TIMI-831334 format. One record per residue: residue in one letter; x, z, y of N, C-alpha, C, O, CB in turn. Coordinates in steps of 0.05 Angstrom, whole numbers, plus 5000, padded with zeros to 4 digits. Glycine has a CB too. Example, Ala and Ser with C-alpha at 12.3 -4.5 7.8 and 13.67 -1.06 7.14 Angstrom:
// residues 2
A526451564886524651564910526451564934528551694934522651814911;S525751424955527351434979525851575001526851615023528251144988;
END
This chain:
// residues 595
M386976911372385576661378383976551360382776341367387176481383;A383576651337381576581314379176711324377076581326382276681284;K379376951331376877061335375376971364373077021369377277361333;H376876851381376676771407374876491404372776421415379676741422;S376476381384374476101380371876111369370175941375375575901364;T371376341350368776371340366476511365363976481361369176571314;I367276611383366076711406365376591430363676661446367276881412;Y367476351433367176211454364875991456364475841436369576121457;P363475961478361075791471361675481464363875391471359075781495;S359975351452360575041446360774901472360074981493358374891428;S361774701467361474521490358774411498358374351522363074301484;S356774391477354374351487352874561504351474491523352974291467;E353174771498352075031511353975051538352575151556352375331491;L355875001544357574961568356474771588356274801613360274861559;E355674561571354574351590352374391599351774341622354374111582;A350474501578347474581589347874841613346174871630345274711557;V349974991612350375201633350675061659349275121679352775381626;Q352774861660353574741684351774571693351874521717355874611682;T349574431676347474291688345274451699343974371718346474111669;L344874671687342874891695343274971726341574961744343275171676;V346075061729347075221756347775021773348075091796349675421753;S348174741768348874541788345974471800345474451824350474261774;T344174441779341574351787340174531810339174441830339774351763;V340374801803339374991820340475031844339275081865339375201810;E342874991840344674971872343974811888343374871911347474891874;G343974571878342374341895339774351906339274291929341974131881;A337874461886335274561897334674751917332774731932333874651880;L336374941917336575161936337475021961336575091983338475401926;K338974861959340274691987338274571997337974632021342474451982;H336474381987333774281994331774442002330274352020332774171976;V331474711991329674891999330075022023328175102037329475061982;S332875042030334175142052333474932077332975012099337275172045;D333574692071332974482093329674462098328574402119334374182084;W328674492077325774452081324574712096322674692111324274402051;I325574902093325075172112325675162137324075212155326575402105;D328275062140328875022172327074782183326174802206332274942178;Q326674592172324574382185321774462185320374372204324674112170;S320674622168318074792176317974952198315974942212317274952158;N320075132205320775312225320475152249318975232266323475432221;V322074912253322374782275319974622279319774542302324874622275;Q317874542263315374422264312874632275310874552287314874322236;S313674922267311775092270311975202299310075342308312075282248;V314375142316315375262339313475042356313474792352318975272343;P311975162376310874912397313174832415315374942414308075022420;S312574632431314374472448315074682467313274832474313074212462;A317374722475318374892501320474782514321874592507319275172495;S320474942537322374772559325074782550325574902529322374902590;P326774672562330074582553330974872551332274932531332174372578;D330575052570331575322576330975482554332875592543330375452602;D328275522542327475632516328875502497329675662480324875622510;C329475252493331075202472333975312474334875422453331174912470;T335275312492337675412497337675712490339775802480338375352525;D335575882495335576152492335376182459336476372447333176292509;S334076032449332976042420335775962403336476082383330175802414;S337075762414339575692401341975872401343775872384340375472411;S341576052427343876282426343176532412344576732408344876372454;R340576502405339376782391340276712363340876912350335576842393;E340576492351340976422325343176232320342975982316338676332315;P345476402321348076232321348576132287349775922279350976452334;G347476302274347776302245346976032233348075942212346176522234;G344675882248343675662233340875722222339075832236345775592211;G340475652193337975672180337575962172339076152178337875482156;V335475952158334576232149336576272127337876482126331276262139;L336876082107338176142081341476042088341775802094336575962053;C343676222088346176132092347876052071349975942077347376302105;G347476092048348675942027347976082000346476271997351675922033;V349375951981348676061948351376071940352975901946346875841925;M352076291926354576341909354176431882352376581874356176541921;R356076331868356376431838357576701835359576751849358276241821;I356676861821357577151813356977191784355577041771356077381831;G358277431775357777481743359577321724361877241730354677401734;L358577291704360177161684360376821689361876701675358977251654;V359076711705359176431714361576381732363076191728356576361729;A362176581753364076591768366976621759368976511768363376751783;K366876841734369176941725369976791702372376761698368977201719;G367976671686368776481664368976651640370676611622371476311670;L367276851641367277061614364576991600363377181591367177431624;L363476741596361676721577362276661551363776481544360276581583;I360876831533361276881509358676821487356376881496362177151511;K358776731463355876671450354276961453355277181455356076561413;Q352076891452349877131454349977271477348377451481350177321434;D351877211493351777371519352277171544354477151554354277611518;M349877021553350876811573348876861596347076701602350776481560;D349277101608347477201632348977011659351277031666347777601637;L346976841670347876691693346276781717343776811719347576401689;E348276831737347376951760348176811787350376701788348477231759;L346576801808347076661835346276851854344377001849345576391840;V347476861875346876991901346376831923348176681932348677161909;L343776861933342476711952342576861979341077051985339576651942;M344576751995345176922022342976882040341976652042347876842037;C341777112057339977022077341077092105342577282108337177152073;R340376962125341377082156340177362159341477562164340076892184;E337677362155336377652161335977782134336577692112333377632178;K334678062141334378162113332478022098330677902109333578442112;P332678012073330477872058328078032051327978272047331577772032;T325877842052323478032050321477892026321977672016321878052083;D319378042019317477891996316777632006317177441992314578051989;A315677602030315277322040316877102037315976882030314977322064;L319477132041321376922043322276942009323476752001324076992068;L321777101996322477101965319576881950319976701935322377511951;C317176951960315476751950315476431960314976221948312976861954;T316176481984316676201997318976001983318675761981317776252027;V320876131973323375981960322175921930322675721918326576191960;C320576121921319976131893317875861890318175701871318576451885;D316275861907314275641910315175391911314075221898312775661931;N317175341928318175071940320574961917321074721913319575121974;L321675181905323675121883322974941863324574761859324475351870;P320974941850320474811830319674481834319774311817318474961817;L319074441858318774201871321174041881321273801883317174251893;Q323074211887326074091895327574021866329173841864328074341915;I327074171846328174151819327373871809328973711800327274391799;Q324373821812323673561800325073331815325773121804320573531802;K325373401840326973151853329573091843330572861843327573191882;L330573281833333673261823333973181795335973061787335173531827;T332073251779332973201748330273181736328273251748334973451733;E330073091711327173031696327173241675325373241658326772721681;D329673461675328973621656326973851665326873891689331373721645;K325474001649323674191655324474441657325774541639322074191639;Y323874591681324774861683322675071691320874991706326674871702;E322675281685320175521687321275661710323475761705319675761658;V320375691733321075921755319476121760317176081766321275831780;Q320376361757318776611759320576751787322876751795318776821724;R317876881797318977081816319077401803317377481787316977081841;C321277551812321877791804321977981829324178041839324377781788;V319878061839320278281867321578501858323578571871317478401883;P320978621838322778911839325778871835327279061839321979121814;E326478631828329578621825330578401844332778301841330478551795;A328678331867329578201892330777941880332877851890331878381910;A329577821860331077581848328277401841325877451842333277671818;I329777181835328276911823329476841797331976821796328476641843;L327776791773329176711748327876421742325576331743328576941722;V330176311737330076051731330775991699333076021690331975921750;C328575901685329175841650329075611643327575461653327475941630;S330575541624330475271614328275221588327675411574333475201605;T327575031586325374991562325874901539324274921520323474841567;T328174791538329674641514332374801505333574961519330574311524;E332874731480335074901471337774771483338074521484335174921437;P339874951493339575261488337975401507337975341531342175401488;K336675611497334875741519336875911538338576061529332375961504;L336575861566338075981585336476051609334375941617340275821590;T337776251621335976431643337976441662340276511656334776741636;L337076361688339276371714337876571732335576511738339876061731;K338776771740337876961760339376911786341776901790338277261750;V337176891804338176821836337077081846334677131844336676521853;T338977251859338677481875338877401905340677251912340777691867;L336977521925336877471948338277741959337977961948334177381957;T339677701984341377921992342177802021342077562026343978001971;S342877982036344277902064346478092070346278322061342077902089;P348678032086350278202091349278432115350878612120352578062096;Q346778422130345878612144345078812126344379022137343878522162;M344878812100344079052085345779302080345079512070343478962060;R348379232088350479422088350479592111351879802111352979282085;E348979522134348979672161346679902155344579872143348179442190;D347780112166345780372159343980402185344980432208347680692152;S341280402180339480362203338280682207337380832189336780112195;D338680742230337681042235334981002231334181162214338181192266;T333280872239330180892239329280642221330780442220328780862272;D326980662208325880522191324580312207324180092197324180682176;E324080362229322180172246323479852247322079652246321980292279;Q326279862250327479612253327479422226327779182227330379662264;D327079552203327079412175324279272173322479392184327579622149;P323679052161321178912158320179132137321479282123321378582147;A317379102139314979262125315579172091315579352074311479152139;D315878872085316178822060319278712053319678492043313878632053;M321178892060323578812056324378892022323779082007325278962080;L325678712019326178751981327879011982328479142002328378441961;D328379061955329479341949332479341958333679141951329279421918;R333979551975335679511988337879541969339879401974335679652010;H337879711943339479791924340079521909342379461907338280011907;R338179361899338879081888340378911906341878761895336478921881;C340278911928341278781948344578881952346478731955339478831973;L344679081951347679151958348679121929350879011927348379501974;V347679191908348979101883350078791878352078721867346979151863;A348178631891348878331894351778271910353678131902346278191912;L351578411934353678431949356778521936358978431938352678601967;A355678731926358078831906359178571882361478481883356579121885;A357578501866358178341856359478041861360777891846356678351848;L358578031886360177751901362977831908364777661904358677641932;R363478071918366078191921367578201898369978141900366078431931;H366378281871367778321853368678001838370777981825366178531836;A367177821841367477551834370177441853372177341842364477381841;K369977471875372377361893374777591884376977471884371477361931;W375077821879377377961872378077831844380377741840376878281872;F376277821826377077731799378477401799380377331785374177741781;Q377077251815378476971816381377021832383276861828376376721833;A381677191847384277221864386677361844389077341845383577431894;R385277501827387577751815387977701785389977781773386278101818;V385977561773385377591742385677321732386377301709382277721733;N385277101746384876821736387876711732388476521717383176631759;G389776841747392676751748394176901724396276801716394076841779;L393177141711394177281691393977131659391777111648392677551693;K395977041649396176981623394677171605394977411605398676971617;S392877021587391277161567388977371577387077441563393377321549;C389277431597387277631607384277581606382577761602387977671634;V383777321611380777241607380477221577378377331569379776941622;I382077121558381777141531381077421521379277471505383977041520;I382677591531382377891520379877981531378578121515384878101531;L378777941554376178051563374277941551372278081549375678031588;R374077651540371577531527372377691496370277721485371277131527;I374177781483374577931456373178151464371178201451377578011446;L373878301483373078521488370178611494369178811485374278571504;R369278441509366078411516364778361490362578471488365278151538;D365478231468364378191448364478441427362778471410365377971440;M366478601431366778861416364479031429363079181415369779011419;C364179001459362279231470359479121462357779301461362579291505;N358678911458356078821447355978871419353778861409355578541453;R357878921403356979001377357879281365356979371344357978811358;R359679421380360079711381358679921399359779951421362479731385;P356380071395354980201414357180401427356780501449352480341401;A359280441414361280651434362580541453363280681471363380801420;W363180251451364480131475362380091494363180111517366079881470;E359980031491358079981511358180031542358079871560356180111502;P358580351543359080411569361780261585361980251610359380721567;L363280191572365880001583365179791593366579691611367879921565;K363379681587362879371590361879351621360479501633360379251566;G363079101629362679031656365179091674367579071667360179191667;W364479161697366379171718368879381710371179311716364879271745;P368279621696370379821689372779661667375179711666368680101674;L371379481652372979351627374979131645377279081637370679181602;E373779001670375178831680377878941697379878811700373378681694;L377379221707379379311719382079431697384479421701377979531737;I380679511677382679631659384779451650387279501649381379731636;C383379201643384678931631386878841655389078771649381878651624;E386178861675387478761697390078931700392378851694385578761721;K389479151708391979401709393579321686395879241691390879751705;A392679341658394279391634396079131636398479161636392479411605;I394878911638396678661638398578581663400778471662394778421634;A397178661687398778561709401078771717402378741738396778511733;T401478961702403079151708405879091689408079201694401679421703;C405478921669407278821650409378641668408478491686405678651626;N411978661662414178521677414878251671416678121682416478671675;R412978131648412777861638409977771628408177921623414777831618;P409977511625407277391609406877491585408677491569407277111605;L404377571577403877661549402077481537400277351548402577941547;G402977481508401277311496398277461490397677681499402777211470;A396577311472394177451467394277691452392777871457392477301455;G396177691431396477941415397978171434396978401435398377871388;E399678121445400878331458399478481483399678711490403178221467;A397678251494395778371517393978551503393778781511394078161534;F392578461481390278611470391978921460390979131466388478411441;R394078911447395379131441396279301469396779541467397679061423;R396379211485397479321514394679481522394679721528398479021539;V392679331522390079461530389079661516388079851528388179291529;M389179651493388879851472390880111475390180331467389579701445;E392780061484394880261484393980391515393980641513398380121481;C393380311535392380411557389380581551389080801562392180171577;L387680481537385280641531385880881514384581091518383180461517;A387680881496389081081478390481291493390481521484391080951460;S391781221515393081421527391381621543392481811554394881311543;G388481581544386681821553386481801579386182021590387582091546;I386681561596385481531626382981591625382281731644385581261640;L381181521608378381571611377281861606374981911611377081391592;L378782011598378382311593378182471618379482421638380782411576;P376082711617376282861639378982951646380782981630374783071635;G379082981672382183091685383782821689385882821702384183321659;G382682581677385082341679384882221711383482291730384282051654;P386782041710386781921737384481821746384081821770388481731739;G382981731730380181531737380681241739382881161731378781611766;L378981081748378980831757377680751787375380751795377580701736;H379780691800379580641829378080331828378680131814382980651845;D375580381849374780101850376279921878375780001900371180111853;P377879731873379179601898376879451913377679371934381879381890;C374579391910373379281927371479451943369479351954372479091915;E372179691946370479901962372780011982375080041975369080171941;K371880052006373280132027373680452021375980542021371780052055;E371780612016372280882004373180911978372880751959370181032004;L374281141978375681161946373081251928371681451932378581441942;T372881011905370481071884371781021863373580851860367780891886;N370681191845371381231818369481061801367281161799371381531811;T369880821787367980671775367180801748365480701733368880381773;L368581031743367781161713366181411718366481601702370481241695;T364381431740362681671743360781671727359881881719361681711768;A359581421719357481361702357681401674355681391660356781131706;M359681431665360781541638361281781631363181911641362781441632;T359581881613359982181605362482301588364082141579357682251589;D362782531584365282581572365482521544367682461534365882841576;E362982521527362282451499362982131499364182051479358982531492;E362381981515362481711519365781651520366881491504360781631546;A367081771538369981731544371581851513373381731503370981951577;E370682041505371982121482371781901458373681841445370882391474;A369081791454368681601433370181371436371081261415366181531430;I370881251464372481001466374981061460376280911444372580861492;T376181291471378981371468379881371438381781241432379481661480;Y378381531418378381521389378281251382380381191370375981681376;S376881061386376380801378378780691383379880561365374280661389;A379980711408382080491413384380641397386080481387382780421448;Q384780941393386681051375387080891352389080761345385881321368;H384380921337384480801310385080541309386180451288382180841295;A384480341332384980081329387980051332388879861320383479911347;L389380191342391980161343393180241318394980101307392980291364;R392280441308393680481278393480251259395280171245392480721263;L390780141259390279891242392079661252393079511235387179801243;M392579631276394479431285397179461277398679261274394379421313;A397979681275400879781265400879701238403179641230401380111266;F398879661219399379661194397879341189396279281171398279961177;G398779201208396878901202394178891197393278691185397578761179;H392879061205389479001199388578991223387079171229387679221183;I389078781242387478731264384978611258383178641274388878571282;Y384578471236381978341232379778541226377478461227382278151211;K380578841217378379011221377979101246375779191252378479231206;V379879101264378979161291376978951303374979011316381379191309;L377878711297375978501306373678471290372078311300377178251308;E373178561270370678511251370978301242368778181245367978531261;M372678131231373077891222374377851195375678041186374277781240;D374277631180375877611152378477541157379177381175374677401130;P380177671140382677611142383477371138382277231122383977741128;L385877281155386676971155388276911132389677101124388276881181;P388476681119389776651099392776611109393276531131388576441085;S394776691090397876661099398376431102397476251087399876751081;S400276371129401076111133403176071117403775831117401576051160;K404576211104406976131086405676011059403976151048409076401079;P406475771049405475721023406975891004409175981010405475431016;S405875930980406576100960408576000942407575850925404376160946;Q411476030940413175920922412775980897412276210891415375980927;K412975740876412975780851415875720838416975500838410875630842;Y416775930826419075920815419175860783417375940769420276160822;P421075720772421175640748421175870727420575840703423275470746;W421976060736422176280716419476490722419376730714425476450719;S417676380737415676580747413776630723412476840723413976470775;D413576460706411776440682412776630662411176750648411676160670;R415176650661416376810640415377130643415177240665419776780642;E414877220624413977500616416377740627418677770617413577500581;G415377870647417378100655419677970675421578100682418778240627;S419277720682421577670703420677640729418677510736423177420697;G422477780747421777780778423977670794425877550784421278070789;L423577710820425577540835427977720838430077620846424477440864;K427877980833430178170831430778220800429278220782429478440847;R433678270800435078330774434178560763433578720780437878360776;P433778630739433078880725434779090735436979020743433278860695;Y434079360736435879600738437079660711435779710691434379850748;E440479660712441379700688442779980691444380030708443079480679;D441780150670442580460670445180460659445880290643440580670651;G446480620667449280710655451380650682450880480700450280490623;P453580820680455580810695456680520702456580340685457380960682;T457480480725458880230733461780220735463080400746457880140758;D462880020723465980050718467280010749466579820763467179790692;D468980190758470180090783471979860784472279740805471680290795;K473079770764474779590760472879300765473779110778476179630730;D470779330755469179080753467879050782467178830791466779090728;L467779300797466479290829468579160841468178970856465779590845;I471279260833473679130852473878890851474178750871476279200847;K473678760820473778470818471478340834472078160849473678380790;K469578400832467078290845467278260876466178080888464678480839;M468678440888468878470913471178280921470978140941469278760919;K473378290904475478060909474277760909474777590926477778060886;R472577750888471777480887469977360907470077130915470677440864;N468077570916466577520944468077470963467377290978465077700953;L470677640968472077580987473277340994473477241016473577730987;R474277230969475776950964473376740974474076560989476776910928;K470776750967468876600973468676561006468876351018466676720960;V468276811016467976831043470376661058469876481074467977121049;L472976751051474876651061475476321055476776171070476676821055;D474476251033473975921030471875811051472275611065472675830998;S469775971052467675861067468375851098467075701113465276031062;K470676031108471575991134473275771143473975751166472876191139;A474275551118475975421121475475221143477475081150476675331099;I473175171155472875011176472575201203471475421204470574831170;D473575091222474375231249471275291259469575101260476375021273;T470675521266467875571276467775491305465675511318466975881272;N470075411317469975361346468875071345467575001366472875391362;Q469074921327468074661325464974641326463674811315469074551301;P463974481337460674481343459674411317457474511309459474241367;M461274231300460074201270462574181250464774091257457973921267;N461674271224463674231210464673961198463573761206463174391193;A466773921180467873701171465673521159465473281166469873781154;L463973651140462173521123459773421144458473211137461173721098;M459173511162456973471178458073231198456773031205456073751192;R460273281204461573061223461872791213461672581227464173131230;L462772801179463472571169460472401162459872171165465572631143;N458872611153455572481145454972361179454072131179452372821132;Q455272441198454872311221455972031227454671851236455772481239;I458572031220459971831223459571591204459471351211462271921223;R459371691179459171511158456371591137456771711116462271521143;P454371541144452271671128452071511102452971291099449671681143;G450571681083450371541061451971601041451271571017450671311065;L454571711049456971771027455671931000453972101002459571981042;Q456671870978455471970950458272150943460472040938454371680924;Y457672400943459672630929459072640899456872680890459272950941;K461672600884461172660858463072860847465372880856461272420842;L462073010829463473230814465173100793464072960777461573420801;L467573150793469673030774469573200753468873130730472573000784;S470373460760471073640738470773940744470573990768473773600730;Q470674150728470674370732472474490711472574420688468174460734;S473974700724476674820708476475110716474975190734479974680717;G477975250704478675520711476775680696474775590686478575580741;P477576010695475376160683473276230694473176210719475976340676;V471476310682468976360692468476540720466476520734467776480671;H470676710724470576850742471876760765471676900785471277040735;A473176510766474776420783474876120780476976010775477276550782;P472576000784471975670776473475500795473775580819468575580778;V474475270788475275070805473774800803473374690782478075030801;F472974700826470974510824472874270838474374320857467974600839;T472674040827473473800840472073580844471273440825475073720830;M471673520873469273350883470973070892473273090898467473510912;S469872830892470972600904468672470919466272530916472272400883;V469672260936467972110951469271820954471571790962467472250978;D467771640949468671290953468171230982465971220992466671040933;L470371200995469971081022471970831022474370861020470671291046;D470370571025472170361029473870281009476170191012473670401050;S472570320983474370250958477270480957479270470943475569870963;T476570640973478970870966477371170961475571290973481470900996;V478771220940477171460924479271690934481671680930476771430885;Y477171940952478672150962477672370943475372390936478272200994;E479872570933479072810918480173060931482073080946479872800890;A478373280922479673550932478073760914475873710905479273610968;S479473990911478274210899478274440914479674460935479274270876;G476174680901475674910920474375060896473774980873473774850950;S473875300907472975530891469875460885468675570865473375830909;S468375270904465375220898465074910904466674760914463175430918;K463074860897462374560903462374490933463474280943459374490891;K461074690947460874660973463674640993463974521014459274870979;T465474810978468274780991469674600985471274511002469974970988;A469474490962471074240952469473980969470673780976470974210913;K467074030974465973780996467373791026468073611041462373841002;L467374101028468474091055471673941056472373771072468674431066;H472974041035475573971038475973651030477973521037477374181021;V474173551018474273231012473573131045475172971055471373100986;A471473221059471373121083473673151104474272991122469173211091;V474673391098477373381116478973171111479473041131479073621114;K480073101088481472881082480572661091482172511103481972861058;V477972581088477072311094477372311129477972111140473872251081;L476872501140476872521171479872421179480472251196476072861184;Q481572591163484472551172485172261164486872131177486572771158;A484172161145484971841135483971711158485371531166483571701105;M481671761170480271581186481771591217481571421234477071681187;G483271831217484471861247482772011261483272011286484771601263;Y480672171253479272341270480272611270480872701248476672331265;P480572781292481673021292479373251282476973281288482773071321;T481073391264478873621252479573891262478074071255478773651218;G481273931274482074191288483274421270483574651279479474301302;F483874371246485074561231487074421209486874181205482774741219;D488774561197490674451177489474381151488174551139492774651171;A489674171144488574021118490674011095491073801082487673711127;D492074231090494274291068492974341043492974561032496174551074;L491574111032490274131007492274010981493773820983487473971009;D491874140960493374090939492073820931489573810929493374320918;C493673580925492673340914493573320882495773380873493773100931;S491173220869491673220842493072980833493472810850489273260829;A494072930807495772760802494272460801495372250809497172860776;D491472480791490072220795490172140826490771910833486972250783;E489572300843489672190869492072080879492171870891488972380885;K494372260870497172100878497571860864498971700876499772270873;S496771790842496571530830495071330839495571090835495771560808;D493271420852491571180863492771120893491870940907488171270864;G494571290900496471200922494571170952493470960960498070880912;E494471370963493671340996495371241011494671161033493271581011;G497771211002500071121017501771281040501771521045499170921028;K502971091050504571261078502471331100502571541114507071021096;S500471151102498271151124497171481122496771621141495670901116;E496971531098495171851099497772071102497472311110492971931063;S499771981097502272181099502472231128502472451139505272061087;S502471951142503471991172501272111187501772241207504371721188;T498772071178496272201189496372461183495972601203493672081178;H496772601162497072871157499173021176498773251184497772891130;S501772851183504073011197502872981229503173171245507672871192;S501472751236501072751259498772971271498573071293500572481264;N496973001247495373191254495873501251494773681263493273121242;N498073501231499073781236500773871264500674091276500873831214;T502073671268503273741300501673751321502173911339505273541311;A499473601323497273621340495973881343495473981365495473451333;H495474001317493974241315495374451300494474561280491374191302;S497974491312499474721297497774981303497275131284502874761307;D496875041330495775321337493575321314493675511298494575351371;N491575111313489575151292490275201263488975351248488074941292;S492175071258493375101228493975391224493275521204496274911223;N495675491247496275751241494375931238494776111221497675841258;T491975911252489576061249488376051226487276251217487975991265;L488375821214487075731186488475841166487275931146486975411181;E491375871169492776011143492376331144492676471123496375941143;V491876421162490876701158488376771146487776961132490876811181;R486376531159483276551152483276501119481976651105481376291169;T484676301110484076221083485976351065485876311041484175931079;Q487776521076489576621057488276881039486677051047492176701073;G489476861013488377050995488877331001489677411023489276990968;P488377490976489077800981492277790980493477610969487678030956;I493478000993496478060998497078210975495878420973497378231024;L498778130957499778320935502878370943504178220958499478190903;T503678580931506678640928508278530906506878420888506978910927;A510978530903512478390880511378520856511078380836515778430881;S510578800856509678880830506578840827505278970812510479180824;G505378650843502578600836500878810843498678800831502278560808;K501079010861499579230874498879140900500078980913501079490876;N496679270908495479260931497979420954499079630948492379410928;P498379270976500379380994499379621001500879800994500979211018;V497279721013496179971020497180150998498880321004492979961021;M496280130971496080310952499380390945500380610940494280200927;E500480190946504180180944505380380964507080550960505679850954;L504080320987505380441013504580741013506080911022504280291042;N502280791003501181051005502981210981503481450984497781041000;E503881080960505381210934508081270948509181500945505780980904;K509281070963511381190971511881341003513981451011513080980967;R509981321012509981471039507181611046505281511058510581261064;R507381841035504582031037504282121067506082141083504882331017;G501382161071500382281099500982091121501882171142501782551106;L500381781114500581611134497481601152495381661141501481331121;K497781551173495381541189494881241205496281171225495781781210;Y493181111196492380851208490380891232488481051231490880661186;E491180721255489780741279489380451292491180291293491280931297;L486880411300486380171317487480231346486580421358483280101318;I489480071357490080051379488879881406488579971428492080001373;S488379661398486979511416485079261403485479191380489079411435;E483279171417481778961406480978741421479278801437479779061397;S481678491422481278271441480078021425479877981401484178201455;G479277891445477977581424475277611434474377821444478077601382;G473877361431471377351430470277421402471777491384470577111439;S467277391400466077471383466577311353466077401331463577471394;H467677071358468276881337471076881335472076741317467276601343;D472677021349475976971343476677271352477577311374477776681365;K476377481335477577721344480677751333481777621315475877951333;R481777941349484678021346484678321345483478441364486677911370;F485978471323486078721327489178791319490778661304483778851310;V489679091338492679141336492179411321490379561329494679151367;M493779461299493579691282496279831282498479711281492779611253;E496080101284498780261283498580431264496280521257499480421307;V500780521250501280681230502880891234505080821242502080561211;R502681121232504481351242504181601224502281741222503481431274;P506681631210506781891189506582111204507182121228509381931172;Y505682311190505282561199508182731203508382911220503382701179;T510082661189512982801184514482531190513882311181513682971150;V516682611208518682401216521282431197522282661194519482451250;R522182281187524482271173526682281192526282201215524582041156;P529582391185531682361205532482041200532481891180534282601202;L533382021226534081711233531881541226532481301227536681601218;A529681591220527181361217525481371243525481541260524981431189;M524281151241522581121265519881281262518881311239521980811270;S518981351279516381561279514081381280512081501273516181791305;S513581111287511480981288511580721289513680651299510281051306;Y510180501281510380251287507580141291505580241281511880121267;S507879901309505779761319505579451304507579341297506179761350;F503579361301503579091285501778951300499879071311502679101254;V501878671303500178491315499378281300500178051306501078391337;P498078311280497378111256496177861268495277861291495078251234;P496077661255494377421266491777371256490577171260495677171260;G491077541245488477481230485977631247486177841260488777611197;P483677491244481677561263479777791255477877831270480177331267;L480277951231478978151222480778401223483278381220477878081197;A479278651227480878911228482078931196484379011195478679191238;V480778891175481578851152484178711145485678791128479878741143;S484378481162487078351160489178431172491478351165487078131167;S488578611194490278771205491479011190493779101192489178841225;Y489779091179490279361163492179291135493979411124487179521154;S490979051129493078931106496078831111497678831092491778701096;F496578761136498778661145500778901154503078841156497978471166;I500179131160501779351160503679431138506179451140500379551163;P502079461114503879601091505679381085507979461081502379711063;P505379121083508478931072510678961091512978951082508078571070;A510079011121512479061134513179361128515679411126512278991164;L511879531125513079811123514479841094516579971091510680051126;L513179691075514679691052517679671054519379821044513679491038;V518079441070520879381073522979621086525179691078520879121092;V521479701106522779991119522780201101524680361101521180121146;S520780251083520880491070522680441043523280631027517980591065;S523380201040525280161015528380271022530080331005525479831007;Y528580281049531080421057530980691065529180761080532280291077;P532880891057532781181064533281181089532081341103534581361051;F535181021101536081111130535880841142536180651126539381261133;I535380791171535180541187537980471191539480641200533480561214;P538680211183541180061190541880121214539980181229541079781188;P544080111225545180161254544879921267544379951291548080251257;G544979631259544879421271542179311279542179181300546079281258;P540479331267537679191279536279361301535179271321535479161254;C536679641293535079831311537379901334539579991330533880131293;R536479841357537879851384536280051399533880101393538079561400;P537580161417536080341442533580121457533579881457538980441471;I531880281467529780151483531479991506533680061513527580391496;H529879761516530679611535533479391526534379241543531279811559;S534379401500535979211488534379041480531979091477537579291468;S535878751473534478561464536378421444537578211450533378391487;P536778541419538378411398536678191384534178181386539278611377;Q538378021370536677821356537377891323538777741310537577481366;G536378101312536878231288535378101269533377981276536378521288;R536178121245534778011221532678251208531378211188537277921198;W532578471222530678661216528178591223527678531246531378891226;P526078591203522978531213521778711232519378771229520978521192;C522878781247521478941271523279001298525679041295520579221260;R522279011322523679011349522379231363519979291362523478731364;P524379341378523779551399522079441418522079191419526179671412;I520379591435518779521457520679441478522779571482516879741465;H519979201493521579081517523778931505525578871521522679301538;S524178861481525878711468524378431460521978461456526978871444;S525378221458524377961449525877831431527077631437523977801468;P525977931405527077751384524977661370522777781370528977871366;Q525377401355523277211339523477321309524277171291524276851339;G522677541305522177631275520377551259518277471267521677851273;R520877561233519077451212516677571210514677441204520077451188;W516677881214513777961212513178121243514778201260513178201183;P510178101241509178141270509178451275506978571277506078021276;C511378571277511178891281513378961302515178811307511779071251;R513079171312515379271333514979581330512679661326514979151368;P517179761333517280001334516480111362517180001384519680081325;I514880321360514280441387516880651392518180641413510980601388;H517380831373519880981385522280901366521980771346519481321387;S524280981374526580911358528681201365528881341385527880571368;S529981201338531781461338534481341331534581111323530881721315;H537081501333539481411325540181601300542281571288541481411349;
END
């Protein structure tokens, strides 16, 4: 678009073009009326029957049928340094030199009646046209070509044609240009960005000799086909790339499909005048342009200066220091696995803390509180704990009541404070706010109202609180302080973990994991299936070992809790067979049982 703004004519130039074209169109209409009146006066008085015969012989009216715009004026493709203005003057009969001279002699008189501006009118018989030039800046030239629909008729003998008839080829070219203008208005004007791309490519054809054979009607056909075949509207950049891809594919090369002219009845290739060398040069130029565009150098294709970056450069406080960059320096030496595990656990804890707010809610508690009571000031009371696991305590004063909460980060602490305030105000938060209150907060005394609010919110949102309990729960450890997976693998070698099923939306996933030993003990279950309440597959994987550690601590399965399939005992064993419905403490059930 920056390139287009540089080649598009200014408002003064467009106004001058409109003034010239409108003035000449009006003057030609007056010339047509003057010729008709002259013909009527030159005919002697005749009988009514002769008048009737003459009217029947001339159903089309006057000598001049009308004037139409063609070329760049009709298509709206005017650019700077390329403002060729063209009109077509349609004649009822085949145009002759005498008619051309008559129109050219009377046209200046009619122009003077319409405007005070000075224009020069010249005749150009070899081109079957009249040239109207402006004498003031900007210098413009309007070409008026005389033609007639009868020029398309093939005459068997030359006796029917006038002796001073204008050049037939020039008249046929004017008729073809009229058809092209009508096709352009019907097919191209409705395509987004097509006219803009045509103006830019016309400028490239003027600046680059290799592109000059493509200028005009072939270029318009290629752009229309390339942009119209896309299934969606294209912007200027995408449309320009698509046209370049079309040219780079080799459609102009010998043996290609060619370019059919839709305005001709017979099958006509518009590329017949292009040589093989010219087609190769255009194809190579388009391929090179695509390479430049792929690397962000489109300004080289358009031959313009690169645009300045739209993003302002950010100046960091440490950027002035020598040897300091945005990335941390590379540290040589081996990395300790224990440090890596600690770092992963710390990051996991931060992620779990950040999930404290239910993602199903349209906004978190802090945003909701700021919307209800804007302007609240959050203060950092204290920071405790070790460096690797800090604890921040934040407070907020609402109606002379101070609310405090802690978290692993300031953001988490502010969220917890917002949860407390919303619950104290009676607003539903959608999750359990089981936060540890400090001694100072208890001494301030939020009273029985706060405790009652807590209890009401807990009962109203028990389902969501259960979900939060899993989401905010830290890493699961055994009694010996080990990872459950590690301890289970130590006791039972060769376990195989499998994902059974997956359910829920993208924001609330539920996974069912199964662990299956490769060897089956006597009187031991061969596989177990667990339905953990966590939304992550990692959570499901972590919930399996705690249950199996209880099972693996017994060499044999006690006879009480394990019953045959289809039985429904209420056992104390943390597993249940399929089709039974006990309320066990562990979310697991054996798939197969043995006695």
